[in-house]
N, C-alpha and C positions, 0 to 999 in steps of 0.2 A: 250613221254618222262616221263610223270608223273607216268605212270604205272611202269616204270623201277625204278623211285625214291622210290615209295611206296613198291616195292617188297622186300620180306624177303631175297632172295638170291642175290640180286643185290649188296649188300654191303659186301659180304664175303671177297673180297680183302682188304677192309678197316679194317675189323675186324682182319684179319690175320696180317696186318701191326701193328695194335694197340697192339695185343698180343705180337708180336715180340718186340715192343718198351718197353712194360711193363716188359718183361723178361730181356731186356737189362738194363733198369733203376733200377728195383727193385730186380733183382736176383730171384733165385728159390723160396725162401720163399714168397717174395713179389708177384711173379706171381701166386703162389698157392692161396694166400689170395685174390688177385684180382679176380681170376676165381670164388672162393667161394662167394665173395661179389657180383659179377655180377649175379651169379645163384640165390642168395637170393633176390637181387634187382629185377630180372626179375619175380621171383615168386610173390613178393609183388606187383609189378606194373602191371603185366599182369593179374594175377588171381584177384588181388584186384580191378582192373578197371572193371572187369566183375561182381564180386560178391558184391562189396561195392557200385558200381555206376550203371552200366547198368541194373542189375537185380533188383535194388531198385527203380531207377527213371523211368525206362522203357520209355524213350523218343525215339520216332521213329527217325531213320536216315532220312535225307531229301529225300533220294531216295525211302523211303517207304511211304512218305506222298503223297496222291493222287493229291492234289492241286499243288504240285511241280514236280511231275513225268514227265510231258510233257516238262518241262523247263530245265531238267538236261540231260547232256550227260554222259552216264555211260559206258565208254569203257571197264572197268574191272569188271563190275557187281556191286552189291550193298553191299554185305557183310551181316552180321547178322542183326537182326531186330532192335536192340537198339544201340544208338551211344553215349550216355553220360556216360562216358568220352571216348575220343579216346585212345585206347590201343597203337596204333602206337606212338602217342605223349607221352604217359606215359612211354613207354619202351625206346624210344630214348632219352628223357630228363632225365630219370633215369641214363642211361649210361653217358650222358654229365655231370650231377650233381655229379656222383660218381667220374669221372675223375677230376672235378673241386675241389672237396674236398680232393682227394688224392694228386694231383699234383698242388697245389695252387700257385706255383711260376711262373706263366705266360708261361707255356709250350705251344707250338704251337698246340699241340694235343687238348688242351682245346677249343681253338677258332674253330678249325676244327670240333670238335664234337658238339659244340653248333650250328654252321652253318648247320651241317648235320642234327641235330635234328629239327631245324627250317624248313629245306627243306623237310624232311619227313612229318612233321606236315602240312606244306602248301599243300603238294600233296594230303592230305586227303580232304582239302577244295576244291581244284581244281577239284578233281574227283567226288565231289558231295556226298560223303558218310558221311560227318560230318558238323555240324554247327560250326561257329567260337568259340562259348563257349565250345563245346565238346573238341576242340583242346586246347584251353587255359587252361581249368581245368585239362585236361590230362597232359599237360606240367608241370603245377604247382605240381600236385600230384606226377608224376614221378620224377621231379626235387627235391622235398623235400625228397623223399625216397632215391634217389642217394646221395644227400648231407649228409643226416643223416648217411647212411651206410658208406660213405667215411670218415666222421668225426670220427665215432666210429672205423672203420677198420684201419685207419691210425695209431692208437696206438698199433695195434697188431703186426705190422711188421716194423722193423727199416728202411727198404727201402722206406717206405711210409711216412717218417716224413717231407718231403719237403726239406731236406738238399741237395738233388741231383739236 
């Protein structure tokens, strides 16, 4: 189950529904701004998590530590060599933070996306490819990027003012 949760393609139906909802709520201009903000956010959270953190701190993933290797089940493999911070956590919380900042009026999508981000992040722990601090700092890093972009982007398009 956790391999499904952590998979990139597993969540495409959710993303499709999310995009449809944004189109419906924010209109064409809002949808376009949302897609641009998601693209910028993913660039910052994904590339940033690698270049700013993984390549700087060079902390091995638990599955690459010899002392832990025999204790871990790795049904999906280990991934890259370094794990601080979790790119999965950064990317999923970036999207949740962006939605929170854009649609701050208590929409159900916000709760769903925060739960989704938490589930994806937990899957990384369960699969043994990250330490808890990798996931925590990835979530904070991505969440800050998402909230900042949403806060700035909300003023670009009238559909994202929170009045809907």
